[in-house]
C-alpha positions in Angstrom: 150.8 90.4 134.4 152.7 87.2 133.7 154.5 87.3 130.4 154.9 84.5 127.9 158.5 83.3 127.7 157.8 80.1 125.8 159.7 81.4 122.8 162.9 81.5 125.0 162.4 78.2 126.8 161.8 76.5 123.5 164.9 77.6 121.7 167.4 74.9 120.7 171.1 75.5 120.1 170.4 75.0 116.4 167.7 77.7 116.5 170.2 80.2 118.0 173.0 79.3 115.6 171.0 79.1 112.3 167.6 80.7 112.5 166.8 84.5 112.2 167.1 86.3 115.5 163.6 86.7 117.1 164.1 90.4 117.6 160.5 91.3 118.2 160.3 88.9 121.1 163.8 89.7 122.3 163.0 93.4 122.6 159.4 93.3 123.9 159.4 93.6 127.7 163.2 93.7 127.8 165.5 95.5 130.1 167.6 98.1 128.3 170.9 99.0 130.0 173.2 101.5 128.2 176.7 102.2 129.6 176.4 98.8 131.4 180.0 97.6 131.7 179.5 94.1 133.0 177.2 94.9 135.9 175.0 91.9 136.5 172.8 93.5 139.1 169.8 94.2 136.9 169.7 90.5 135.9 169.7 89.6 139.6 167.1 92.2 140.6 164.7 92.0 137.7 164.5 88.4 136.6 161.0 88.2 138.2 159.9 90.9 135.7 161.9 90.1 132.7 164.1 87.5 131.1 165.5 89.4 128.2 168.4 91.9 128.9 169.9 94.3 126.3 173.3 95.5 127.5 175.1 98.3 125.6 178.6 99.6 126.1 181.1 100.8 123.6 184.2 100.4 125.8 184.2 96.6 126.2 186.0 94.4 123.7 184.5 91.1 122.8 187.5 89.3 124.3 187.1 91.2 127.6 183.4 90.5 127.7 183.8 86.8 127.1 186.6 86.6 129.7 184.4 88.3 132.3 181.6 85.9 131.4 183.9 82.9 131.7 185.5 83.9 134.9 182.5 85.4 136.7 179.2 84.8 134.8 176.0 84.5 136.8 175.8 82.2 139.8 173.8 79.1 139.1 173.7 79.7 135.3 175.8 78.6 132.3 175.8 79.6 128.7 173.4 77.3 126.8 173.9 78.8 123.3 175.6 81.8 121.8 176.3 83.6 118.5 177.6 86.8 117.0 174.9 88.9 115.3 175.5 91.1 112.2 174.5 94.7 111.8 172.2 93.8 108.9 170.2 91.4 111.2 169.7 94.2 113.7 168.6 96.8 111.1 167.7 94.9 107.9 166.4 98.1 106.3 168.4 101.3 105.8 168.6 102.8 109.3 167.8 106.5 109.7 168.0 108.0 113.1 164.8 109.4 114.6 166.6 111.9 116.8 169.7 114.0 116.1 171.8 115.5 119.0 171.6 119.2 119.6 174.5 121.2 121.1 172.9 120.9 124.5 172.9 117.1 124.2 176.7 116.9 123.9 179.1 115.9 121.2 179.0 112.3 119.9 182.6 112.7 118.7 183.8 113.1 122.3 185.0 109.5 122.8 187.0 109.7 119.5 188.3 113.3 119.7 189.5 112.6 123.2 191.6 109.6 122.0 189.8 107.3 124.4 189.7 103.6 123.9 186.9 102.7 121.5 186.4 99.0 120.7 185.3 97.6 117.3 181.5 97.2 117.2 179.9 93.8 117.7 176.7 92.2 118.8 176.8 89.0 120.9 173.8 87.0 121.9 173.9 84.4 124.7 171.2 82.2 126.3 171.9 81.4 129.9 170.4 78.2 131.5 170.0 77.4 135.1 172.2 74.5 136.2 170.8 71.3 137.6 172.0 72.0 141.2 169.7 75.1 141.5 165.9 75.1 141.7 163.1 77.5 140.7 163.6 79.6 143.8 167.0 80.7 142.4 165.6 82.2 139.2 164.1 81.4 135.8 165.2 78.3 133.9 166.6 80.6 131.2 167.3 84.2 130.4 168.6 86.0 127.3 171.5 88.5 127.2 172.2 90.6 124.1 175.4 92.6 124.3 176.1 95.4 121.9 179.4 97.2 121.7 177.9 100.5 120.4 176.6 103.8 121.4 173.7 103.7 123.9 171.6 106.4 122.2 172.0 105.1 118.6 171.4 101.5 119.8 168.1 102.4 121.4 167.0 104.0 118.2 168.2 101.2 116.0 166.7 98.4 118.1 163.4 99.6 119.5 162.3 102.0 116.7 163.3 99.6 114.0 161.4 96.7 115.5 158.5 98.9 116.7 158.6 97.9 120.3 159.8 99.2 123.7 161.7 98.0 126.8 159.8 97.2 129.9 162.7 98.6 132.1 165.2 101.3 131.3 168.4 101.3 133.5 170.5 104.3 134.3 173.3 103.3 136.7 176.6 105.2 136.7 176.3 106.2 133.1 179.8 107.6 132.6 178.8 111.2 132.5 181.4 114.0 133.2 184.8 112.4 133.5 183.6 109.1 132.1 183.4 108.0 128.5 179.8 109.1 127.8 179.2 112.0 125.5 175.7 112.8 126.7 173.9 112.6 130.1 171.3 109.8 130.2 170.0 111.2 133.5 169.0 114.6 132.2 165.3 115.1 131.2 165.0 116.6 127.8 168.3 115.4 126.4 168.4 112.9 123.5 168.3 109.6 125.5 165.2 110.8 127.4 163.6 112.1 124.2 164.0 108.8 122.4 162.7 106.7 125.2 159.7 108.9 125.9 158.8 109.8 122.3 158.8 106.2 121.1 155.6 105.8 119.1 155.1 102.4 120.7 155.3 103.9 124.2 157.7 104.6 127.0 159.3 102.0 129.3 157.1 101.0 132.2 159.9 101.2 134.8 163.2 102.8 135.4 166.0 101.2 137.5 168.4 103.8 138.7 171.1 104.1 141.4 170.1 105.5 144.7 170.5 109.2 145.1 173.3 110.5 147.4 172.2 112.0 150.6 173.6 115.3 149.3 171.0 115.2 146.5 168.2 115.2 149.1 166.3 112.2 147.7 165.1 114.0 144.7 163.4 111.0 143.3 163.9 109.6 139.8 166.0 111.2 137.2 163.2 111.3 134.7 160.0 113.1 136.0 157.6 110.6 134.4 158.7 108.0 136.9 157.2 108.8 140.3 156.5 105.7 142.3 159.2 103.6 144.0 158.3 100.0 143.4 161.3 98.2 144.9 164.5 99.2 146.7 167.6 97.1 146.3 171.0 97.4 147.9 172.3 100.1 145.6 169.5 100.7 143.2 165.8 101.5 143.2 163.0 100.7 140.7 160.5 103.4 139.7 157.2 103.0 137.9 156.0 105.4 135.3 153.0 107.7 136.1 150.4 107.2 133.3 148.6 110.2 132.0 144.8 110.2 132.6 
């Protein structure tokens, strides 16, 4: 089903700078990518499904992020408008988590207790517009990228539960488990990230984008058992569709 992106195409620079963030529209049918780094592959793969991307990673400073965007960015696109977003705009009411980690989920203090680098929190919204030397075959005229320097679990709760909506696609690609900086395993069914995504009162994501399994893992399918049908296979990732209950 074609989705209506008129709200995005109609934004002016003044709208982005001065008007309230259209969070409901920003989050509906979005792609949610925690522990993202600056991996642009989901934008490349999924722009035919979605034009709003929510990227979350607590180990990228704003300066590093802007430098990566300036030096690499997205081929055929340039930043049309940008702004920093305050925490109060994201959660205008007093935020109360809907899930709390158990011992089995992991310890949220891990990145701090381990003295790992943890950047000051920020939210940075950019609208990217296709340049004149590229046509429609290259991709949509615009897409939205919302970067959060924050925890992936807490951000999902604060964004989608607060605004009573859900992402279209959930991405799990090298989520920093084990020797990485993540305190919980996004891949594991039953753990807190899975519980939040699947128990959202508005519904679960329709798709999951995940890295291809290693041959040693015997092609065990999707990390989360609710996603059973391979829709598309990309160079390093594959897109699964959720099996709906009858």
